[in-house]
N, C-alpha and C positions, 0 to 999 in steps of 0.2 A: 249831501254835498258839503264839503268841508268849509269851515269859516274862512280859510285862506282863499278858496275859489270865490266865495261871496265877496270878499274884500277887494280883490283886484281883478280876478277873472282871467280865463284862458284867452278870450278875445283881445283884451288890452295887452296881454303878454305877447301874443303873436304879432300884434301891431308894432310893439316895441322892437321885436326881432326884425321886422321888415324895415322899420325906419332906420335902425342901426345898420342894417345891410346897405341901404341906400346911401346913408351918410358916408360909410366906410368906402363904398365903391366910388363915389364921386370924389372924395379926397384922394384916394389912391390914383384915380385917373388923372386928376389935375396936377398932382405932385410928381408924377413920373418924369417929366422933363427936368425938373430941378434935381431929382435924385440921380437921373442919368448923368447930370453934369458934376454933381458934388459928392455922390455916395455910390460910386461904382465898385462892385465886388468883382475883382478879376480872378479867374480860375487859377488854381495851383494844383500840385500833385495830390492834395488831400481834399480837393473840392469835388462835389458831385455835378457841378455845372461845367460846361465847356466853352461858353462865350461870356464876355463881360456883361454883368447884369446889375441894374441898379438895386440897391437895398435901402431900407428905411421906411417901407410901407407900413411898418408897425405904428408909425405916427398916425396914420389914418385909422387903424384898428383901435388903438387906445383912445384916440380923440372921440371916435364914434361911441365907444363903450361908455366912457365917463360922461360925455355930454347927454346922451340919451338916457342913461341910468339916472343921472342927477335930475333931469327934467321930469322923468317919470316918478322919481321919489318925491319931488315937490308936489306933483299933481296928486299922488296917492297918499301923501302925508306919511311917508316912510323915511326913516333916518339912516342914510348910509354914513358910516363913520368917516368924519373929515380926515382923520389920520390915515385911513386907507387911501383916500384920494391923493393926499399929499405924498404918501410913500410911493404910490404908483407913478406920480409925476417925477419924483426924485429918481426912481430906478430907471424910468424911461430916459431921462436926461443922461444918466450914467451910460446907458446902452447906446444912446446916440453919439456921445463923445467917443465911446469905444469903436463904434462903426467908422468914425472919421479919423481918429488919431491913434487908436489902439492903446488903451490905458494899461499901466502895470497891473499885474495880477493882484497884488496886495491892496492896491487902491480900490480896485473893483470889488474885492471881497469885503473890505471895510464899509464901503458905501452901501453895498447890498445888505450887509448885516444891520446897518443903521436903519434902512428902510423896513426890513423884515421885523427887527426888534421894536420899531415904533408901533407897528401893528399889533404884535404879540403882547407887549408889555402895557399897552393901553386898554387891553380887553378886560372887562370886569372879572374880579377874582372868582366869581361864581361859575364862570365857564371853565369846566374841568373835563378831562378825558379819563384820567386815572386819579381819582380823589385820594387814593392811598399814598401817592407820592407827595412830597413837600411841593408846595406851589412853585417855589423858585426853581427847583430841579425840573419840574414838568415844563415850565416856561422856557428854561434853558435848552431842554431837549427839543422843544418845538421850534426854537430859534434856529438851532443847527439843522433840523429837518427842513425848515423853511428856506434857508440859504441853499441847501442842497437841491430842493425842489425847483427853486428859481433857476438854478444853473442847469439842472437836467433838462428842463424844457428848452433852454438855449442849446444844449448839446444835441438834443434830438431834432432840432430844426435844421436838418441837413439834407433834405430832399424835397423836391417840389410837392406841395400839398400835404406834407407830413404833419405839420402842426394843425392844419385844417382837419385832417382825418382823426386827430386826437381830440382837439378842443370841441368840435361840433357835437360829437356823441356825448361827451362828458357834460358839457353845459346844457345840452337838451335834457339829459337825465336829471341834472340838478334843478332845472326849471320845473320839470314834472314833479319832482319831489317837493318843491316849493308849493306848487298848486295842490298837492296832496297833504300839505301841512307838516312835512318832515324836515323842512329847511326854512330858516328865517327868511322873511321877505327881502331884507337888504341883499342877502346873498343871492336870492332868486332873481332879483332885478339885475344884478351884475352878471349872473350867468346868462340871462336872456339876451342882454345887449351885447355881451361878448360873443355869444353864439351868432347873433345877427351880423356883428362886425366881421367875424371870420368868414361868414357866407358872402359878404360883400367883397372881401379880399380874394376869395377863392378863384374867380375867373381870371384874375391877373397872375395867379400863382400855379395854374395848372400846367402840366408839362407841354412844351418847354416854357418855364416861368418867364414872364416879362418883368417881374419885380419880386424881391424877397422882403420878408419882414424886417430882417436885421435885428441886432440886439435891442434896438429901441422898441421892438415889438415883442420878441420872445421873452425878455426878462420881465417886463410888467405883466405879460400874460401869465407867466409862472406865478407872480405874486398874487394876482387877482384870482386865478384858479386855485392856488394853494389856500387862500383865505376862504373861498367858498367851501372847499373840502374840509377845512378846519371847522367852519361853522357847522357843517354836517356832523362831524365827529362830536362837537360840543353839544349837539342836539341828541346825543345818545346813539349815533349810527357810525361808529368807527369802522365797522366791517365794510359798509357801503362806501365810506370815504376812502378806504384802501383799495377796493375793487375798481373803482372808476378810473384811476390813473395807473392801474397795476402794470399795464404793458410798458409804459414809459419808465416806471420805477424799476422793473426787472431788467429791461434791456440796458438802461444806463448804469444801474448799480453793478450788475455783473461785469459790464465793460470796464467800469472804474476799478473794480477789484483785480481784474485781469491785468490792467495797465500798471497798477501799483505793484502787483506781484512780479511783473516783468521789469520793474524799476524804470518805467517810462515816465516822461513828463506828462502826467495825467491831465494837467490843466491846459495843455497845448492842443491845437487842432489835430484831428486824426480821422481815419476812416475805418475804425474797428467796431463800431456799433453793429448789432445784428442786421438792422435794416440796410446799412451801408454795405455790409458784406454780401447781402442778398443780391444787390445790383452787380457786384463783382462775380457772383455765382450764376449769372444768367437771367435773373429776374428783371423784367422791365420795371421802370419807375411806376407805371400805372398798376402793375400787378402787386408790387410791394404795398402801395398805398391802398389798393383794394382789400388786401388781406388784413392790413392794420385796421382799416375802417370796419371791416366785418368783425374782427376780434373785439374792437371797442364797443360795437353794438352788443355783442354777447356779454361783455363785462358790465355794460350799462344795464342790461336786462337783469343780470344776476344781482347787481347792486340794488335795483328797485325792488326785486323780489325779497331780498334780505331786509330792506328797510320796512317793507309793508308787512312781512310775515311776523316779525318779532319773536322768532323762534331760534334758539341756539342751535338746534339740529339743522335747520334749514340754512342758517348762517355758515356752519361748518361745511355743509355740502356745497354751498355756493362758493366758498373760498377754495375748496378742493377743485371744483369744476373750473373756476377761473385759472387756477394754477396749471391745470392740465391743458386748457386751451392756449395759454401763453406758451407753455412748454412745446406744444405741437408747432406753433408758428415759429418760435425761435429755432427749433430743430430744422424746420424747412428752410429758414433763411441761412442756416449754417452749412447746408449741403449744396454742392454744385447741381444745377439742373441738367437733366439728360439732354443732349443735343439732338 
């Protein structure tokens, strides 16, 4: 049994998941009337919903994640970086403001970059992914990737339960890697409580959703999830860190390049992601979410195998298998279903 399991244990981890789920669910339930009044998302031509729906339940998810993780960290004598917590709160505030008044694109990007940069540039210099690169260049590239990751999580949050279907398998895998000693405990704590918080939110977001996350949820979720994956890469597992969010990365990045090539306003709302096109092609929301969830389970399994095997051959096979699995799903989403 690993030292990591001896230190905190699987049972306390599952308890933290359950507590975060309870806290998230209670806050979501109690805040719905206020969100219904002040943060109503009205459908438009580019929306996936058809009736006005309150947004902003990300307040519950992020509050539950940070509160339970911080309390658990104090109990277990584990240090979660204060900069991460502050940056998460900042980017949540930016998201909440955008939910209410719609901030200019440049303002959003500058504030997002400030939050991501605060996390990246306060990390010890010993944390490296590609030591051959100059430190400043590597951190600059991570900053750009971090801002993109924060936004792609937001872009992909366009269907009931979509973010749940992504975040729950990824965070569960990260927690398991923490228990196995392949991920730092601060990151494992965040992953566990984020997983629980999303499970607590899920009953309110199942089709037809009673409430949405909003940018106040999707943006900080992207920051926290990106930091956990970065921690995994810094621990010598870049392939696993790439496999876990691979579906989101591929769908959103291909969509971005297509929109840029068509000279569209790629930063504006749209319905051209593969998962959105799937609903236009005859897939039900439940079917899309089911296939994305199953795909993420496959990717999580491949990531864990890669991390545990420590073999370049197995890593390459896992990356190829992940690419094939994603390609199959994207191809299915791109084709109209037979009536």
